[in-house]
VEXKEKOL-478722 format. One line per field, with one value per atom (N, C-alpha, C): residue in three letters; residue number from 1; x, y, z. Coordinates in steps of 0.1 Angstrom, whole numbers, plus 2048, in hexadecimal, padded with zeros to 3 digits. Atoms other than C-alpha are relative to their C-alpha. Layout:
// VEXKEKOL-478722
r: c(ALA	...)
k: c(NUM	...)
u: c(X	...)
v: c(Y	...)
w: c(Z	...)
END
This chain:
// VEXKEKOL-478722
r: c(MET	MET	MET	SER	SER	SER	GLN	GLN	GLN	ALA	ALA	ALA	SER	SER	SER	ILE	ILE	ILE	GLU	GLU	GLU	LYS	LYS	LYS	ARG	ARG	ARG	THR	THR	THR	THR	THR	THR	TRP	TRP	TRP	ILE	ILE	ILE	THR	THR	THR	ILE	ILE	ILE	SER	SER	SER	VAL	VAL	VAL	PHE	PHE	PHE	VAL	VAL	VAL	LEU	LEU	LEU	ILE	ILE	ILE	ALA	ALA	ALA	THR	THR	THR	ALA	ALA	ALA	LEU	LEU	LEU	SER	SER	SER	VAL	VAL	VAL	ALA	ALA	ALA	PRO	PRO	PRO	HIS	HIS	HIS	TYR	TYR	TYR	ALA	ALA	ALA	ILE	ILE	ILE	VAL	VAL	VAL	ASN	ASN	ASN	PHE	PHE	PHE	SER	SER	SER	PRO	PRO	PRO	ALA	ALA	ALA	SER	SER	SER	ARG	ARG	ARG	TYR	TYR	TYR	VAL	VAL	VAL	GLY	GLY	GLY	ALA	ALA	ALA	LEU	LEU	LEU	MET	MET	MET	TRP	TRP	TRP	THR	THR	THR	PRO	PRO	PRO	ALA	ALA	ALA	ILE	ILE	ILE	ALA	ALA	ALA	ALA	ALA	ALA	PHE	PHE	PHE	LEU	LEU	LEU	THR	THR	THR	LEU	LEU	LEU	LYS	LYS	LYS	ILE	ILE	ILE	ARG	ARG	ARG	GLY	GLY	GLY	ARG	ARG	ARG	ASN	ASN	ASN	ILE	ILE	ILE	SER	SER	SER	SER	SER	SER	LEU	LEU	LEU	PRO	PRO	PRO	TRP	TRP	TRP	LYS	LYS	LYS	TRP	TRP	TRP	GLY	GLY	GLY	LYS	LYS	LYS	TRP	TRP	TRP	LYS	LYS	LYS	TYR	TYR	TYR	PRO	PRO	PRO	ILE	ILE	ILE	ARG	ARG	ARG	ALA	ALA	ALA	TYR	TYR	TYR	PHE	PHE	PHE	THR	THR	THR	PRO	PRO	PRO	VAL	VAL	VAL	LEU	LEU	LEU	TYR	TYR	TYR	VAL	VAL	VAL	ALA	ALA	ALA	ILE	ILE	ILE	ALA	ALA	ALA	TYR	TYR	TYR	SER	SER	SER	LEU	LEU	LEU	ALA	ALA	ALA	TRP	TRP	TRP	THR	THR	THR	PHE	PHE	PHE	GLY	GLY	GLY	PHE	PHE	PHE	GLY	GLY	GLY	ASP	ASP	ASP	ILE	ILE	ILE	ILE	ILE	ILE	ASN	ASN	ASN	THR	THR	THR	THR	THR	THR	THR	THR	THR	VAL	VAL	VAL	GLU	GLU	GLU	GLU	GLU	GLU	TRP	TRP	TRP	SER	SER	SER	ARG	ARG	ARG	GLU	GLU	GLU	LEU	LEU	LEU	GLY	GLY	GLY	LEU	LEU	LEU	GLY	GLY	GLY	SER	SER	SER	PHE	PHE	PHE	ALA	ALA	ALA	PRO	PRO	PRO	ASN	ASN	ASN	ILE	ILE	ILE	THR	THR	THR	ILE	ILE	ILE	ILE	ILE	ILE	VAL	VAL	VAL	MET	MET	MET	ILE	ILE	ILE	VAL	VAL	VAL	LEU	LEU	LEU	LEU	LEU	LEU	ALA	ALA	ALA	THR	THR	THR	ILE	ILE	ILE	GLY	GLY	GLY	PHE	PHE	PHE	LEU	LEU	LEU	LYS	LYS	LYS	ALA	ALA	ALA	GLY	GLY	GLY	ALA	ALA	ALA	THR	THR	THR	VAL	VAL	VAL	LEU	LEU	LEU	GLY	GLY	GLY	GLU	GLU	GLU	GLU	GLU	GLU	ILE	ILE	ILE	GLY	GLY	GLY	TRP	TRP	TRP	ARG	ARG	ARG	GLY	GLY	GLY	PHE	PHE	PHE	PHE	PHE	PHE	ILE	ILE	ILE	TRP	TRP	TRP	GLU	GLU	GLU	LEU	LEU	LEU	ARG	ARG	ARG	LYS	LYS	LYS	VAL	VAL	VAL	LEU	LEU	LEU	PRO	PRO	PRO	PHE	PHE	PHE	GLY	GLY	GLY	GLY	GLY	GLY	ALA	ALA	ALA	ALA	ALA	ALA	ILE	ILE	ILE	VAL	VAL	VAL	CYS	CYS	CYS	GLY	GLY	GLY	LEU	LEU	LEU	ILE	ILE	ILE	TRP	TRP	TRP	SER	SER	SER	LEU	LEU	LEU	TRP	TRP	TRP	HIS	HIS	HIS	TRP	TRP	TRP	PRO	PRO	PRO	ILE	ILE	ILE	ILE	ILE	ILE	LEU	LEU	LEU	TYR	TYR	TYR	TYR	TYR	TYR	GLY	GLY	GLY	GLY	GLY	GLY	GLY	GLY	GLY	ASN	ASN	ASN	PHE	PHE	PHE	ALA	ALA	ALA	PHE	PHE	PHE	GLN	GLN	GLN	MET	MET	MET	ALA	ALA	ALA	ASN	ASN	ASN	PHE	PHE	PHE	THR	THR	THR	LEU	LEU	LEU	THR	THR	THR	LEU	LEU	LEU	VAL	VAL	VAL	SER	SER	SER	MET	MET	MET	SER	SER	SER	VAL	VAL	VAL	ILE	ILE	ILE	MET	MET	MET	THR	THR	THR	TYR	TYR	TYR	PHE	PHE	PHE	THR	THR	THR	PHE	PHE	PHE	LYS	LYS	LYS	SER	SER	SER	GLY	GLY	GLY	SER	SER	SER	MET	MET	MET	TRP	TRP	TRP	PRO	PRO	PRO	ALA	ALA	ALA	VAL	VAL	VAL	MET	MET	MET	PHE	PHE	PHE	HIS	HIS	HIS	ALA	ALA	ALA	ALA	ALA	ALA	HIS	HIS	HIS	ASN	ASN	ASN	ILE	ILE	ILE	TYR	TYR	TYR	ILE	ILE	ILE	GLN	GLN	GLN	LYS	LYS	LYS	ILE	ILE	ILE	PHE	PHE	PHE	THR	THR	THR	PRO	PRO	PRO	ILE	ILE	ILE	THR	THR	THR	ILE	ILE	ILE	ASN	ASN	ASN	ASN	ASN	ASN	GLU	GLU	GLU	HIS	HIS	HIS	THR	THR	THR	SER	SER	SER	VAL	VAL	VAL	TRP	TRP	TRP	LEU	LEU	LEU	ASP	ASP	ASP	GLU	GLU	GLU	PHE	PHE	PHE	GLY	GLY	GLY	MET	MET	MET	MET	MET	MET	VAL	VAL	VAL	PRO	PRO	PRO	ILE	ILE	ILE	ILE	ILE	ILE	VAL	VAL	VAL	THR	THR	THR	LEU	LEU	LEU	PHE	PHE	PHE	ALA	ALA	ALA	LEU	LEU	LEU	TYR	TYR	TYR	PHE	PHE	PHE	TRP	TRP	TRP	ARG	ARG	ARG	ALA	ALA	ALA	ALA	ALA	ALA	LYS	LYS	LYS	ALA	ALA	ALA	GLU	GLU	GLU	GLY	GLY	GLY	LEU	LEU	LEU)
k: c(1	1	1	2	2	2	3	3	3	4	4	4	5	5	5	6	6	6	7	7	7	8	8	8	9	9	9	10	10	10	11	11	11	12	12	12	13	13	13	14	14	14	15	15	15	16	16	16	17	17	17	18	18	18	19	19	19	20	20	20	21	21	21	22	22	22	23	23	23	24	24	24	25	25	25	26	26	26	27	27	27	28	28	28	29	29	29	30	30	30	31	31	31	32	32	32	33	33	33	34	34	34	35	35	35	36	36	36	37	37	37	38	38	38	39	39	39	40	40	40	41	41	41	42	42	42	43	43	43	44	44	44	45	45	45	46	46	46	47	47	47	48	48	48	49	49	49	50	50	50	51	51	51	52	52	52	53	53	53	54	54	54	55	55	55	56	56	56	57	57	57	58	58	58	59	59	59	60	60	60	61	61	61	62	62	62	63	63	63	64	64	64	65	65	65	66	66	66	67	67	67	68	68	68	69	69	69	70	70	70	71	71	71	72	72	72	73	73	73	74	74	74	75	75	75	76	76	76	77	77	77	78	78	78	79	79	79	80	80	80	81	81	81	82	82	82	83	83	83	84	84	84	85	85	85	86	86	86	87	87	87	88	88	88	89	89	89	90	90	90	91	91	91	92	92	92	93	93	93	94	94	94	95	95	95	96	96	96	97	97	97	98	98	98	99	99	99	100	100	100	101	101	101	102	102	102	103	103	103	104	104	104	105	105	105	106	106	106	107	107	107	108	108	108	109	109	109	110	110	110	111	111	111	112	112	112	113	113	113	114	114	114	115	115	115	116	116	116	117	117	117	118	118	118	119	119	119	120	120	120	121	121	121	122	122	122	123	123	123	124	124	124	125	125	125	126	126	126	127	127	127	128	128	128	129	129	129	130	130	130	131	131	131	132	132	132	133	133	133	134	134	134	135	135	135	136	136	136	137	137	137	138	138	138	139	139	139	140	140	140	141	141	141	142	142	142	143	143	143	144	144	144	145	145	145	146	146	146	147	147	147	148	148	148	149	149	149	150	150	150	151	151	151	152	152	152	153	153	153	154	154	154	155	155	155	156	156	156	157	157	157	158	158	158	159	159	159	160	160	160	161	161	161	162	162	162	163	163	163	164	164	164	165	165	165	166	166	166	167	167	167	168	168	168	169	169	169	170	170	170	171	171	171	172	172	172	173	173	173	174	174	174	175	175	175	176	176	176	177	177	177	178	178	178	179	179	179	180	180	180	181	181	181	182	182	182	183	183	183	184	184	184	185	185	185	186	186	186	187	187	187	188	188	188	189	189	189	190	190	190	191	191	191	192	192	192	193	193	193	194	194	194	195	195	195	196	196	196	197	197	197	198	198	198	199	199	199	200	200	200	201	201	201	202	202	202	203	203	203	204	204	204	205	205	205	206	206	206	207	207	207	208	208	208	209	209	209	210	210	210	211	211	211	212	212	212	213	213	213	214	214	214	215	215	215	216	216	216	217	217	217	218	218	218	219	219	219	220	220	220	221	221	221	222	222	222	223	223	223	224	224	224	225	225	225	226	226	226	227	227	227	228	228	228	229	229	229	230	230	230	231	231	231	232	232	232	233	233	233	234	234	234	235	235	235	236	236	236	237	237	237	238	238	238	239	239	239	240	240	240	241	241	241	242	242	242	243	243	243	244	244	244	245	245	245	246	246	246	247	247	247	248	248	248	249	249	249	250	250	250	251	251	251	252	252	252	253	253	253	254	254	254	255	255	255	256	256	256	257	257	257	258	258	258	259	259	259	260	260	260	261	261	261	262	262	262	263	263	263	264	264	264	265	265	265	266	266	266	267	267	267	268	268	268	269	269	269	270	270	270	271	271	271	272	272	272	273	273	273	274	274	274	275	275	275	276	276	276	277	277	277	278	278	278	279	279	279	280	280	280	281	281	281	282	282	282)
u: c(808	800	809	7F8	80E	7FE	801	814	7F4	80C	7F8	7F4	80B	7E0	7FF	7FF	7EB	7FB	804	7E6	7F1	80E	7C3	7F8	807	7B9	801	7FF	7C6	7F6	809	7B2	7F2	80E	792	7FD	802	797	7FE	802	79B	7F2	80D	77C	7F5	80A	768	800	7FF	774	7F9	807	769	7F1	80E	747	7F9	805	741	7FF	7FF	74C	7F6	809	738	7F1	80D	719	7FD	802	71D	7FE	801	723	7F3	80C	704	7F3	80D	6EB	7FA	805	6E8	7FA	805	6E4	7F3	80C	6CB	7F4	80A	6B7	7FB	804	6B8	7F8	806	6AE	7F1	80E	68F	7F8	808	685	7FF	7FF	68F	7FD	803	685	807	7FF	692	80A	7F7	6A2	80D	7F5	6B9	80C	7F5	6CE	809	7F8	6DA	805	7FB	6DF	80F	7F2	701	808	7F9	70C	801	800	701	80A	7F8	713	80F	7F2	734	804	7FC	733	80A	7F6	745	80E	7F2	762	806	7FB	765	803	7FD	763	80D	7F3	780	80B	7F5	795	803	7FE	78F	806	7FB	796	80F	7F2	7B7	808	7F9	7C0	802	7FF	7B8	80A	7F7	7CC	80E	7F2	7EA	804	7FD	7E7	7FC	802	7E7	7F4	80B	7CA	805	7FA	7E2	801	7FF	7E2	7F4	80C	7BF	803	7FE	7BD	7FB	804	7BB	803	7FC	7CC	7F5	80A	7B7	801	7FE	7C6	7FD	803	7BF	7F2	80D	7A2	7F6	80A	792	7F7	808	786	7F5	80B	773	7F6	809	764	7F7	808	758	7F7	808	74C	7F4	80B	737	7F5	80A	726	7FA	807	71F	7F3	80E	702	7F7	808	6F6	7FA	805	6F3	7F6	80A	6E2	7F3	80C	6CA	7F7	807	6C1	7F9	806	6BB	7F5	80B	6A6	7F4	80B	690	7FA	805	68D	7F8	807	682	7F3	80C	669	7F6	809	65A	7FA	805	658	7F6	809	646	7F4	80C	62D	800	7FF	63A	802	7FF	63C	801	800	63D	808	7F9	64F	7F8	7F8	64F	7F6	809	641	800	801	635	801	7FE	633	80E	7F2	658	806	7FA	660	7FC	804	64B	808	7F8	65D	80E	7F3	67E	801	801	674	800	801	66B	80D	7F3	68B	80B	7F6	6A0	7FD	804	68D	7FE	801	687	7F2	80D	663	7FA	807	654	808	7F8	671	7FA	806	668	804	7FD	666	80D	7F4	681	80D	7F5	699	802	7FF	691	805	7FB	697	80F	7F2	6B8	809	7F8	6C5	801	800	6BA	809	7F9	6C9	80F	7F2	6EA	805	7FC	6EB	801	800	6E2	80C	7F5	6FC	80E	7F4	717	801	800	711	7F9	807	6F8	809	7F7	711	80B	7F6	72C	7FB	805	716	7FD	802	70C	80D	7F2	731	805	7FB	738	7FA	805	721	803	7FD	727	80F	7F2	74C	802	7FF	747	7FE	803	738	80C	7F6	752	80E	7F3	770	7FF	802	762	7FF	803	754	80A	7F7	76A	80E	7F3	787	808	7FA	78D	7FB	806	775	803	7FE	778	80F	7F2	79E	804	7FE	79D	7FA	807	784	809	7F8	79B	80C	7F5	7B6	7FD	805	7A1	7F6	80A	788	803	7FE	788	7F8	808	77A	7F1	80E	757	7FB	803	757	800	7FE	764	7F4	80B	74A	7F3	80E	72C	7FF	801	735	7FF	801	73B	7F2	80D	71A	7F5	80A	706	800	7FF	713	7FC	804	70F	7F1	80F	6EB	7FA	806	6E4	802	7FD	6F3	7F5	80B	6D7	7F2	80E	6BA	7F8	808	6AF	7F8	806	6A8	7F6	809	698	7F4	80B	682	7F6	808	675	7FA	805	672	7FA	804	66B	7F1	80E	647	7FD	803	635	805	7FC	642	80F	7F3	661	80A	7F7	66F	803	7FE	66A	809	7F7	67A	80E	7F3	697	808	7F9	69E	805	7FC	69F	80B	7F6	6B3	80E	7F4	6CC	807	7FA	6D1	806	7FA	6D7	80E	7F3	6F2	80B	7F6	703	806	7FB	705	808	7F8	711	80E	7F4	72B	80A	7F8	738	807	7FB	73C	80A	7F7	74C	80C	7F4	763	809	7F8	76F	807	7FA	775	80B	7F6	787	80D	7F4	79E	808	7F9	7A5	808	7FA	7AD	80A	7F8	7BD	7FC	805	7A8	7F1	80E	788	7F7	807	77E	7F6	80A	76D	7F3	80C	756	7F8	807	74E	7F8	806	746	7F4	80A	731	7F4	80B	71D	7F8	806	716	7F7	808	70A	7F4	80B	6F4	7F5	80A	6E3	7F9	805	6DF	7F6	808	6D1	7F3	80C	6B8	7F7	808	6AD	7FC	803	6AF	7FC	803	6AA	7F5	809	699	7F3	80C	681	7F7	808	675	7F9	806	66E	7F6	809	65A	7F2	80E	634	7FD	803	629	7F3	80D	60E	800	801	603	80B	7F4	622	80D	7F3	63D	807	7F9	644	806	7FB	649	80D	7F5	662	80B	7F6	673	805	7F9	687	809	7F6	69F	7FA	806	686	7F8	807	677	80A	7F9	683	809	7F9	690	80F	7F2	6B0	808	7F8	6BC	802	7FE	6B6	80B	7F6	6CA	80E	7F3	6E6	806	7FA	6EA	806	7FA	6F0	80D	7F4	70A	80B	7F6	71A	806	7FB	71D	80B	7F6	730	80D	7F4	748	806	7FB	74B	809	7F9	756	80D	7F4	76E	80A	7F7	77D	807	7FA	783	80A	7F7	792	80C	7F4	7A9	808	7F9	7B4	7FF	802	7A5	7FC)
v: c(7F4	800	80D	7F4	822	809	7F7	83D	809	7F8	852	7F9	809	835	7FE	802	830	80D	7F3	855	802	7FF	855	7F7	80A	836	805	7FA	846	80B	7F5	865	7FC	805	852	7FA	805	840	80B	7F4	861	806	7FA	86F	7F7	809	850	800	800	851	80D	7F3	876	7FF	800	870	7F6	809	852	806	7FA	864	80C	7F5	883	7FB	806	86E	7FB	806	85B	80B	7F5	87B	808	7F8	88B	7FA	807	871	805	7FC	87C	80E	7F2	8A2	801	800	89B	7FB	805	886	80A	7F7	8A0	80C	7F5	8BC	7FD	804	8A8	7FD	806	89A	809	7F9	8B3	80F	7F2	8D7	808	7FA	8F1	7FA	806	8E3	808	7F7	902	7FC	804	8F4	7F6	80B	8D7	803	7FC	8E9	802	7FE	8F5	7F4	80D	8D2	7F9	806	8C5	807	7F8	8E1	7FE	803	8D8	7F2	80E	8B3	7FF	801	8B9	803	7FC	8CA	7F5	80B	8AE	7F4	80B	895	802	7FD	8A7	7FE	801	8A8	7F1	80E	883	7F9	806	87A	803	7FC	88D	7F7	808	87B	7F2	80E	859	7FE	801	860	805	7FC	86D	80D	7F3	891	80A	7F6	8B1	80A	7F6	8C9	80D	7F4	8E5	7FF	801	8D8	805	7F9	8E7	80E	7F2	908	80B	7F6	91E	80E	7F3	93C	809	7F7	95B	803	7FC	964	80E	7F2	983	804	7FB	998	800	7FF	99B	7F4	80C	977	7FF	800	978	80B	7F5	999	7FD	805	98C	7F5	80B	96D	804	7FB	981	806	7F8	997	7F8	807	97C	7FA	804	96C	80C	7F4	98F	804	7FC	996	7F7	809	977	7FE	800	976	80C	7F3	99B	7FF	802	993	7F7	80A	974	806	7FB	985	80C	7F5	9A5	7FC	806	991	7FA	806	97E	80A	7F5	99E	807	7F9	9AD	7F8	809	98F	7FC	803	98E	7F3	80C	96F	802	7FC	982	810	7F1	9A7	804	7FA	9BE	80C	805	9CA	7F9	807	9B1	808	7F7	9C8	7F8	808	9AB	7FE	801	9A5	80D	7F3	9CA	803	7FD	9CC	7F7	809	9AD	805	7FA	9BD	80C	7F4	9DD	7FD	805	9CB	7FA	806	9B7	80A	7F6	9D6	80A	7F6	9EA	80E	7F3	A06	807	7FA	A0C	807	7F8	A28	805	7FB	A2D	7FC	803	A2E	7F2	80E	A0B	800	800	A15	7FF	800	A1B	7F2	80E	9F9	7F7	809	9E8	802	7FD	9F9	7FB	805	9F2	7F1	80E	9CE	7FA	806	9C7	802	7FE	9D7	7F6	809	9C2	7F2	80E	9A2	7FE	801	9A9	800	7FF	9AE	7F6	809	99F	7F3	80C	986	7F7	807	97D	7F9	806	976	7F4	80B	960	7F4	80A	94D	7F9	806	949	7F6	809	938	7F2	80D	91B	7FB	805	919	7FD	803	918	7F1	80F	8F4	7F9	806	8EB	802	7FD	8FD	7FA	807	8EE	7F2	80D	8CD	7FF	801	8D3	807	7F8	8EF	800	800	8ED	7F3	80D	8C8	7F8	809	8B5	803	7FD	8C8	7FF	801	8C8	7F1	80E	8A2	7FC	803	8A0	806	7FA	8B7	7F8	808	89E	7F5	80B	885	805	7FB	89B	80E	7F2	8BB	809	7F5	8DC	7FD	802	8D5	7F3	80D	8B1	802	7FD	8BC	808	7F7	8D8	7F9	806	8C3	7F4	80B	8A4	805	7FA	8BA	805	7FA	8CC	7F6	80B	8AC	7FA	807	89C	80A	7F6	8BD	802	800	8BE	7F4	80C	89A	801	7FF	8A2	808	7F8	8BC	7FA	805	8A7	7FB	805	897	80C	7F4	8BA	806	7FA	8C7	7F8	809	8A9	802	7FE	8B0	80E	7F2	8D6	806	7F9	8DD	801	800	8D3	801	7FE	8D4	7F4	80A	8C1	7FD	803	8AF	800	801	8A7	80E	7F3	8CB	808	7F8	8DA	7FB	806	8C2	803	7FC	8C9	80E	7F2	8EE	802	7FF	8EB	7FA	806	8D3	808	7F7	8E9	80C	7F5	906	7FD	804	8F4	7FC	804	8E5	80D	7F3	908	808	7FA	917	7F9	807	8FC	803	7FC	905	80E	7F2	92A	7FF	801	921	7F9	808	908	80A	7F6	924	809	7F7	93C	7F9	807	921	7FD	804	915	80D	7F3	939	806	7F9	946	7F6	809	926	800	7FE	92C	7FB	804	91F	80C	7F4	942	806	7FB	94F	7F8	808	931	802	7FD	939	80D	7F3	95D	7FE	803	951	7F9	808	937	808	7F8	94E	80B	7F6	96A	7FB	807	953	7FD	803	947	80C	7F4	969	808	7F8	97B	7F9	807	960	7FE	804	954	80B	7F6	973	80E	7F3	990	7FF	800	98A	7F8	808	96E	807	7F9	980	80D	7F4	9A1	7FE	803	990	7FD	803	990	7F4	80C	96D	800	803	964	7F2	80E	944	7FB	804	944	800	7FD	94C	7F3	80D	928	7F9	807	91D	807	7F8	939	805	7F9	946	7F7	806	93C	7F5	80A	91E	7F5	80C	906	804	7FB	91C	800	801	91F	80C	7F4	943	800	800	940	7F6	809	920	804	7FB	930	80A	7F6	94E	7FC	805	93D	7F6	808	924	808	7F7	940	805	7FC	94D	7F5	80B	92B	7FD	802	928	80A	7F5	949	7FC	804	93C	7F4	80C	91B	804	7FC	92C	808	7F8	943	7F6	80A	924	7F9	806	914	809	7F6	934	802	7FD	938	7F3	80C	914	7F9	806	909	7F1)
w: c(800	800	800	801	7F6	80C	7F5	80F	800	801	801	804	7FC	805	80F	7F1	829	807	7FA	831	7FE	802	821	809	7F7	835	80E	7F2	855	802	7FF	84E	801	7FF	847	80E	7F2	868	80A	7F7	87A	7FE	803	869	806	7FB	873	80F	7F1	897	805	7FC	899	7FF	802	88B	80A	7F6	8A2	80E	7F3	8C1	801	800	8B8	801	800	8B2	80E	7F2	8D3	80A	7F6	8E7	7FF	802	8D8	805	7FC	8E3	80D	7F3	907	7FF	801	900	7F7	808	8E4	808	7F8	8FB	80B	7F5	917	7FA	806	8FF	7FD	804	8F3	80C	7F5	915	80D	7F4	930	7FD	801	937	80B	80D	931	7F7	809	912	7FE	803	90F	809	7F7	92C	7FA	805	917	7F2	80E	8F5	800	800	8FF	801	7FF	909	7F3	80D	8E7	7F7	809	8D5	802	7FD	8E6	7FD	803	8DD	7F4	80B	8BB	805	7FC	8CD	809	7F8	8E7	7F7	809	8CB	7F9	807	8B9	80A	7F6	8D9	802	7FD	8E0	7F4	80D	8BB	7FF	800	8BD	80A	7F6	8DD	7FB	805	8CE	7F5	80B	8AF	803	7FD	8C2	7FB	804	8B8	80A	7F5	8CC	7FC	802	8D1	7FA	806	8C8	7F1	80F	8A4	7F9	806	89F	7FC	805	88C	80A	7F6	8AB	7FD	802	89D	7FA	804	896	7F1	80E	874	7FD	805	860	804	7FC	86D	7F5	80B	84B	7FF	801	84C	80A	7F6	86D	7FE	802	864	7F4	80B	842	804	7FC	852	809	7F8	86B	7F7	807	851	7F4	80A	837	804	7FC	84A	802	7FE	853	7F3	80D	82E	7FA	807	822	808	7F8	840	7FD	803	839	7F2	80D	814	800	800	81B	806	7F9	834	7F9	807	820	7F4	80B	801	805	7FB	816	804	7FC	825	7F3	80C	802	7F9	807	7F4	808	7F7	811	808	7F8	822	80F	7F3	842	800	800	84D	80D	7F4	866	804	7F4	882	809	7F7	89A	80E	7F4	8B6	80D	7F4	8CF	804	7FE	8CB	805	7FC	8CF	80E	7F2	8EF	809	7F7	8FD	801	7FF	8F4	809	7F7	905	80F	7F2	925	804	7FC	924	802	7FF	91F	80B	7F7	938	7FB	807	91F	802	7FD	928	7F5	80A	914	7F4	80C	8FC	7F3	80E	8D7	7FC	805	8C7	7F8	808	8AF	808	7F7	8CB	806	7FB	8DA	7F6	80B	8B9	7FE	803	8B3	80C	7F4	8D7	801	7FF	8D7	7F5	80B	8B4	803	7FD	8BF	80B	7F5	8DF	7FB	805	8CD	7F6	80A	8B1	807	7F9	8CB	80C	7F4	8EE	7FD	803	8E1	7F7	809	8C6	807	7F8	8DF	808	7F9	8F4	7F6	809	8D5	7FB	804	8CC	80A	7F5	8ED	7FE	802	8E3	7F2	80E	8BD	7FF	800	8C5	802	7FE	8D1	7F3	80D	8AF	7F7	80A	89B	803	7FD	8AD	7FA	806	8A2	7F1	80F	87F	7F8	808	871	805	7FA	889	7FE	802	884	7F4	809	86E	7F1	80E	84D	7FC	803	850	7FD	803	851	7F3	80D	834	7F5	80B	820	7FC	804	821	7F6	809	80D	7F6	809	7FB	7FB	804	7E6	808	7F8	7F4	800	801	7E8	808	7F9	7F5	80F	7F2	817	806	7FC	81A	801	800	810	80A	7F7	824	80F	7F3	843	802	7FE	83D	801	7FE	839	80D	7F3	858	80B	7F7	86B	800	801	85F	807	7F9	86A	80F	7F1	88C	806	7FB	890	7FF	803	884	80C	7F5	8A5	807	7FA	8B3	7F7	80A	893	7FF	801	892	80B	7F4	8B5	800	7FE	8B3	7F3	80D	88E	7FE	803	88B	7F1	80E	869	7F8	809	84B	802	7FC	856	7F4	80C	833	7FA	805	827	809	7F7	846	800	800	845	7F4	80C	821	800	7FF	827	80A	7F5	847	7FB	805	837	7F5	80B	818	806	7F9	82F	806	7F9	843	7F7	80A	825	7F9	806	815	80A	7F5	836	801	7FF	837	7F5	80C	814	804	7FE	81F	80C	7F5	841	7FD	804	831	7F8	807	819	80A	7F7	836	808	7F8	84A	7F9	808	82F	7FC	805	823	80B	7F4	846	807	7F8	854	80E	7F2	873	801	7FE	882	804	7FA	890	7F6	809	870	800	7FF	872	80C	7F3	896	7FE	802	88C	7F7	809	86F	806	7FA	882	80B	7F5	8A0	7FA	807	889	7F9	806	875	80A	7F6	895	806	7FA	8A4	7F7	809	885	7FC	803	87D	80C	7F4	89F	809	7F6	8B4	7FA	806	89B	7F6	80B	87A	802	7FD	884	80A	7F6	8A3	7FB	805	891	7F5	80B	876	805	7FD	877	7F7	807	86D	7F9	806	854	7FB	804	843	7F8	808	82D	807	7FA	846	803	7FC	852	7F4	80C	82E	7FB	806	825	80A	7F7	845	80B	7F5	863	7FB	803	863	7F7	807	852	7F4	80C	837	7F4	80C	813	7FD	805	810	804	7FC	825	7F9	808	814	7F2	80E	7F2	7FF	800	7FA	804	7FC	80D	7F6	80B	7F1	7F5	80A	7D9	805	7FA	7F1	800	7FF	7F4	7F2	80D	7CE	7FD	802	7CE	807	7F8	7E9	7FA	807	7D7	7F4	80C	7B7	805	7FB	7CC	804	7FB	7DC	7F4	80C	7BA	7F9	807	7AB	808	7F7	7CA	803	7FE	7C9	80E	7F3	7EA	7FF)
END
């Protein structure tokens, strides 16, 4: 057997070990999220299982945790990674509002934000601005603390192993598909509605996100742009754009993490980054 074949075999063993450990570690937090209340207490534990799986895999394979891409790298990549989901989420929701798949501003959300902030009789516009600024900064940092666990595993370790045996596109898609499947038990429980439709949209979104994050990771040589990207995506969809949307009979089909609009737009972004990766030799 050639040296190249031995190295590929070794890499596939490492990949398999990581996936098996990540799957095994995820069982308990998945069960807790579905069966215990409040579920939010167990989400953080689940999101850190990929990191623990990466650490254990490195230990088993006789490698150091310091070998992960911990360095920050050039600032332009984390900054671009932060604003990329801001842009595609804003486009997706703006198009949905324009076509009547929802509307703004949800006054119930604004009232809740006002009470939470203690702003009382301040103008609604002030409440919206203050809350968005806080969510985009402080909320973003809190989100980053949990998505870091995922990104250490998926983009800090897994795609680098995949890249040893697959081209850029293969590594991005395989990582995205496994990342999606890892989420499915929770989505099955919380999603409601048409499971196949929701999973198709959710999976397409995550695979497209994986393409973009893989680009930023390989381009920067760092996992931190992926952390920035992932946290911003979660904050702007879950905490800002979805809450300020007034729902109608079309909203669930088009918006949030299970509707069609976000996956359509993020897929277009992913195609752009895929072409950029090819042009730049990634």
